[in-house]
N, C-alpha and C positions, 0 to 999 in steps of 0.2 A: 447505362451511362452513369457516371458518378454524380452525386448530389453536389450542389454548390457549396463552396467553402463558407465558413463564417466570415464576418467582416474583418478586414485587416486591423490589427491593433499594434501599438508601439511596444517594443521590447521592454522599455522602462516602466510602462504602465501595466504590464501583464507578467510575463515570465520572470522578469527581474525582481518582482515583489515576492515570489515564492521561495521558500527555503527548503529545497529538496536535497536530502542527504542519503548516503549509503548507510544501511543498518544491517545487523545480523539478527535473525529470529532465534532467540535463545530458549523460548518456551512456546508451545502451541497445544491447544486442546479444543475439542468440539464444544461450541456454545449452542445450547438448545433453547435458551430463553428469548432469543431473537425471533423475528417473524419467520425467517427461513434459517436452516442450518448454516452456521457461520463458524469460522475459526477465531478463537481468542488467541492473539499472538502477543508475546512480549518481545520487543525489538530493542536491541542495544545500539544506540547511535554514538557510542564512545563518549567524548567530552560533552555531548549534547544530551546525555542521559538515556534512561530507558523509558519507553513509552508502550502503552497497551493499545493495540489496534484490533478491530474486528473487521473481518472481510470474508467474502464468499469465494474463498480459494479452495473449497472442499472437494473439487475434482482431483486435487493432489493429495496423495496419502500423507498422513501426519509425519511419517518418518522422512518424507522428501521435503517437507516444509521446514522442519527444525534445522538450524544451522545455515539456511539459505540466506544469501545476500539479497536485499531488496532496496528499493528506492521509496522513501517516505517524505511526504510534505509535513514539515514540523510546525509551520506557522498558521495553520487553519485553527479556528476555534474548535474545541472538543465537540464531537457530534453524538447526540443521544440516539441510540438505536434500541428502541424498546426499553428494557430495564438496564441496559449497559451504556457506557460512554466510551467512544473511541477517541484516543488522544493524538493520533497521527493517521493520515491517509496513506495507505500503501498503494502504490501505483500498479495498476494491472490493465489488461485488455480482455475482451470477451474470450472465454475458453471455447475452442472450436466445437461446434455442434452441441453445446450445452445450453441449458435454459437461460433465458435472459438474466443478467446479473451475475452469473458464475464467471469467475475471472481466473486468469493465469498471470503470473508475476512478470513485471518488467524488471530485469536484473542486469547487473554488469556482466559482460562476457568473460571477464577474468576477475581474479580476487582483487578487489579494490579496498583501500583503507576505510575502516569504519569511520563514519562522520564526514567523509569526502562530500563536497558539494557538486551537484549536477549543474553543468553550465553548457 
């Protein structure tokens, strides 16, 4: 049986406050100074600039990550992750049958314009 949902919140006080945009990963490398192996990704959000993000998308080979379209939250405060700082949260879901925290990307189904807003 499914667990109960979190309490209902208003759109204006929750989702509408997030600035979620389409970006393209233009550079990716394995980062080993974090607690667990993580990818350091540079993402181009078009007119919203380039941001560095660290995420546990390491079940995906690096060559499949580079040039991928992703969704990123641009208006969270930077997050310190050990010795590094992530400037954007790339949205993902649990990678099937992987250890907790390993993620796969939530991406547009077709080629979307860089910088487009999720709504």
